C-alpha positions in Angstrom: -6.7 14.8 14.4 -7.9 18.3 15.4 -10.3 18.4 18.4 -13.9 18.3 17.4 -13.0 17.4 13.8 -15.5 15.3 11.9 -14.3 12.2 9.9 -14.5 12.5 6.1 -14.8 8.7 6.0 -16.6 6.6 8.7 -16.6 2.8 8.3 -18.7 0.7 10.7 -19.0 -3.1 10.9 -17.8 -3.9 7.4 -18.1 -7.6 6.4 -17.1 -9.0 3.0 -17.5 -12.6 1.9 -16.3 -14.4 -1.2 -18.1 -17.4 -2.7 -15.7 -20.2 -3.8 -16.0 -23.8 -4.9 -14.6 -24.8 -1.5 -17.1 -22.7 0.3 -17.3 -19.1 1.6 -14.2 -17.1 2.5 -14.9 -14.4 5.2 -12.2 -12.0 4.0 -13.3 -8.9 6.1 -14.9 -9.3 9.5 -16.6 -6.4 11.3 -14.0 -3.8 10.4 -14.6 -0.3 11.7 -12.4 2.8 11.4 -12.5 6.5 10.5 -10.4 8.9 8.4 -10.1 12.6 9.1 -9.4 15.4 6.6 -5.8 15.8 5.8 -4.8 12.7 7.7 -2.5 9.9 6.4 -3.8 6.6 7.7 -1.5 3.6 7.3 -3.0 0.1 7.0 -0.6 -2.7 7.6 -0.6 -6.5 7.8 0.7 -9.5 6.0 -0.6 -10.9 2.7 -4.2 -12.1 3.1 -5.0 -10.0 6.2 -7.8 -8.2 4.3 -6.2 -4.8 3.7 -6.9 -4.4 0.0 -10.3 -6.2 0.1 -11.4 -3.8 2.9 -10.6 -0.7 0.9 -12.0 -2.0 -2.4 -15.2 -3.0 -0.6 -15.6 0.7 0.4 -16.1 2.0 -3.1 -17.6 -1.1 -4.9 -14.4 -2.2 -6.7 -14.8 -5.9 -6.0 -16.5 -8.1 -8.7 -19.9 -9.3 -7.5 -20.1 -12.3 -7.6 -18.0 -13.8 -6.2 -17.6 -10.9 -3.6 -20.5 -9.8 -1.5 -20.5 -7.0 1.1 -22.9 -8.4 3.6 -22.9 -5.9 6.4 -21.7 -2.4 7.3 -21.9 1.3 6.7 -19.5 3.5 4.8 -20.3 7.2 5.3 -18.6 9.6 2.9 -19.8 13.2 2.9 -23.1 12.1 4.3 -23.6 9.3 1.7 -23.6 5.6 2.7 -21.5 4.2 -0.2 -22.8 0.6 0.5 -26.3 1.8 -0.3 -25.5 4.1 -3.2 -26.6 3.2 -6.7 -24.1 2.5 -9.4 -24.3 6.0 -10.9 -23.6 7.6 -7.6 -20.6 5.4 -7.0 -19.3 6.2 -10.5 -19.5 9.9 -9.7 -17.6 9.5 -6.4 -14.9 7.1 -7.7 -12.2 9.0 -9.4 -13.7 12.4 -8.7 -14.1 12.4 -4.8 -12.1 9.3 -4.0 -9.0 8.4 -5.9 -7.4 4.9 -6.0 -3.8 4.0 -6.9 -3.3 0.3 -7.5 -0.2 -1.8 -6.8 0.8 -2.6 -10.3 0.6 0.3 -12.8 1.4 -1.9 -15.8 -1.8 -3.9 -15.3 -3.8 -0.8 -14.2 -3.0 1.4 -17.2 -4.5 0.4 -20.6 -1.6 -0.5 -22.9 -3.5 0.5 -26.1 -4.3 4.1 -25.1 -1.8 7.0 -24.6 -1.1 8.3 -21.1 -2.7 11.6 -22.2 -5.9 9.9 -23.2 -6.1 8.1 -19.9 -5.5 11.3 -17.9 -8.0 13.3 -20.0 -10.8 10.7 -19.7 -11.8 11.4 -16.0 -11.3 15.1 -16.5 -13.9 15.2 -19.4 -16.2 12.8 -17.7 -16.2 14.1 -14.2 -15.2 17.8 -14.6 -17.0 18.5 -18.0 -13.8 19.9 -19.6 -13.3 20.3 -23.3 -10.6 18.3 -25.0 -8.2 21.3 -25.0 -8.9 22.0 -21.3 -8.4 18.4 -20.4 -5.1 18.2 -22.3 -3.8 21.3 -20.5 -4.8 20.0 -17.1 -3.3 16.6 -18.0 0.0 18.3 -18.7 -0.2 20.1 -15.4 -0.8 16.8 -13.6 2.2 15.1 -15.1 4.3 18.1 -14.1 2.8 17.9 -10.6 4.0 14.3 -10.1 7.5 15.1 -11.5 7.5 13.8 -15.0 9.8 15.8 -17.2 8.8 17.0 -20.7 5.2 16.5 -19.7 3.6 17.9 -22.9 5.4 15.5 -25.1 4.9 12.5 -22.8 1.2 12.8 -23.0 1.4 11.1 -26.4 3.4 8.2 -25.1 2.0 4.8 -24.2 2.5 3.1 -20.8 5.2 0.7 -22.0 7.3 3.7 -22.9 7.6 4.7 -19.2 9.7 3.1 -16.5 8.1 1.4 -13.5 8.5 4.5 -11.3 7.2 6.8 -14.0 4.2 4.6 -14.6 3.4 4.8 -10.9 3.6 8.6 -11.1 1.2 8.5 -14.0 -1.2 6.4 -11.8 -1.0 8.9 -9.0 -1.6 11.7 -11.5 -4.8 10.0 -12.8 -6.0 9.5 -9.2 -5.4 13.2 -8.5 -7.0 14.4 -11.7 -10.3 15.5 -10.2 -8.9 16.9 -6.9 -10.2 14.0 -4.7 -10.9 14.5 -1.0 -9.5 11.0 -0.3 -6.7 9.1 -1.9 -6.4 5.3 -1.4 -3.0 3.9 -2.3 -2.8 0.1 -2.4 0.9 -0.8 -1.9 1.9 1.5 -4.8 5.7 1.2 -4.1 5.9 -2.6 -3.6 7.2 -3.5 -7.1 9.7 -0.6 -7.2 13.3 -0.6 -6.2 14.2 1.2 -3.0 15.5 4.4 -4.7 12.3 4.8 -6.8 10.2 3.9 -3.7 11.9 6.7 -1.8 11.1 9.2 -4.6 7.4 8.1 -4.7 7.1 8.5 -0.9 8.7 12.0 -1.0 6.2 12.8 -3.8 3.2 11.7 -1.7 4.4 13.8 1.2 4.8 16.9 -1.0 1.4 16.3 -2.7 -0.3 15.8 0.7 1.1 19.1 2.0 0.2 20.9 -1.2 -3.3 19.5 -1.8 -4.4 18.8 1.8 -6.2 15.5 1.0 -6.7 12.6 3.3 -4.8 9.4 2.3 -5.1 5.7 3.2 -1.8 4.0 2.5 -2.0 0.2 2.3 1.3 -1.6 2.9 3.1 -4.5 4.6 6.2 -2.3 5.1 6.4 -0.9 8.6 9.3 1.3 7.5 7.0 3.1 5.0 4.4 3.6 7.7 6.9 5.0 10.2 8.0 7.6 7.6 4.7 8.9 6.3 1.7 7.9 8.5 -0.1 9.9 11.3 -2.1 6.9 12.5 -1.9 3.2 11.8 -4.4 0.3 11.8 -3.0 -3.2 11.9 -5.0 -6.0 10.3 -4.9 -9.7 10.8 -7.3 -12.4 9.8 -9.7 -10.0 8.2 -10.1 -7.7 11.2 -8.4 -4.8 12.8 -6.3 -6.0 15.8 -4.7 -2.7 16.8 -5.1 1.0 16.0 -2.8 3.8 17.3 -0.9 7.0 16.5 2.2 6.0 14.6 4.6 6.9 17.4 2.6 4.9 20.0 2.5 1.9 17.7 6.3 1.7 17.4 7.0 2.7 21.0 4.4 0.6 22.8 2.7 -2.0 20.5 -0.1 -3.7 22.5 -1.2 -6.6 20.3 1.1 -9.7 20.1 0.8 -9.7 16.3 2.0 -6.1 16.1 4.9 -6.9 18.4 5.9 -9.9 16.4 5.5 -8.0 13.1 7.8 -5.2 14.4 10.4 -7.8 15.3 10.6 -9.0 11.7 11.8 -5.6 10.5 15.6 -5.5 10.0 17.6 -3.1 12.1 21.2 -2.0 12.1 22.5 -1.6 15.6 26.2 -1.5 16.2 28.8 -3.7 14.4 26.4 -6.7 14.3 22.8 -6.5 13.2 20.4 -8.7 15.3 19.1 -11.9 13.8 15.7 -11.4 12.1 12.8 -13.2 13.8 9.9 -14.9 12.0 6.3 -15.4 13.0 5.9 -19.1 13.2 2.8 -20.8 11.9 0.4 -19.8 9.1 -2.4 -17.2 8.7 -5.9 -18.4 9.6 -8.2 -20.1 7.1 -11.2 -17.8 6.9 -13.9 -20.3 6.2 -16.2 -18.9 8.8 -16.6 -15.7 10.9 -14.0 -15.9 13.7 -15.4 -17.1 17.0 -12.0 -17.2 18.7 -8.8 -15.1 18.4 -7.5 -15.5 14.9 -3.9 -15.1 16.0 -4.1 -17.6 18.9 -2.1 -20.4 17.3 0.8 -18.2 16.6 0.7 -16.2 19.9 3.2 -16.6 22.8 0.6 -14.9 25.1 -2.3 -17.3 24.3 -4.9 -18.0 27.1 -7.6 -20.6 27.3 -10.1 -17.7 26.9 -8.6 -17.0 23.4 -9.9 -20.4 22.2 -13.4 -19.5 23.2 -13.8 -15.8 22.4 -12.7 -13.4 19.7 -11.5 -10.3 21.6 -13.0 -6.9 20.7 -10.9 -3.8 20.5 -10.5 -2.0 23.9 -8.8 1.3 24.6 -5.3 0.9 26.1 -4.2 4.5 25.9 -5.8 7.7 24.4 -6.4 7.1 20.7 -4.8 3.6 21.0 -6.9 0.4 21.1 -6.1 -3.3 20.7 -8.2 -6.5 20.3 -6.4 -8.7 22.8 -7.1 -10.2 26.3 -3.4 -10.0 27.2 -1.9 -6.9 28.7 1.8 -6.3 29.2 1.1 -4.9 32.7 -0.7 -8.0 34.0 -1.2 -11.6 33.3 -4.8 -12.7 33.7 -4.1 -16.4 33.8 -1.4 -18.8 32.9 -0.9 -18.8 29.1 -1.1 -22.1 27.2 1.6 -23.1 24.7 1.3 -21.7 21.2 1.2 -24.0 18.3 2.1 -23.4 14.6 0.2 -24.5 11.5 -2.9 -23.5 9.6 -6.2 -23.3 11.5 -9.8 -22.5 11.1 
């Protein structure tokens, strides 16, 4: 980020809890990060790591109950979104912060035309007339690469392919020229060819519009291609944060290292055998009082069973929540064990 730049989004100490019949689930635990204007921030981690819940917590998209944001501060353009009333959040969502969901077929309303769904935020947030909104909707479809945009405004979601539906969702998210776009695994359900097209589209739109983007994914290949900076989540918390080059060249958390080793590579005539991360993700029935990755970690110390490490700087702009350092061993590690744990 530019020297002296102020973050457009500043998240501090976010905690989100779900009430279930089996007890509370502490899905997000003291998450803090920032986002700068024009930056693309990748958020990676396996399923259940808290990526999507964190981002939906920011702008009040979780149903309450069962979800409850118990602590934290989310500053956006001087407004704490966690303290904002419902009307303020409605004005910001869609207009200043856009959100693209993973499955466009369940996000788009099947009984309304694509044109109607594009025009609705334009008339509500921008005060456009019906004619103005329709003209802008056509421009948006053209912007995201949908051919014959004027005619397709009158089509319904089921008349579009999966890739085209995702383009429509991006168009809706961009309708009111948001300052921040949050994309929640928008290419996961698409084949690799369409995925590549969507990624190329995002890069073009980012360059053209200059907005900041949070890209949620489990795919490190996508992160390597489009992100400036990456945060890695595990067990409802951030375990590492770094510029994208540093994360791939010198990962400093054992989970990040293990995650990178699960990515397939083609090297020479024989590709190396894929590795797996043995064991299961943690059961988040209580706030973590020890390292959530300890039972799956080959660098586990006795201290890891007693304390949950906080993030510490390991290089400029690079921090990790781990007691272990590749340069020095603080004490003899204990054997790692697989299986679910509290």
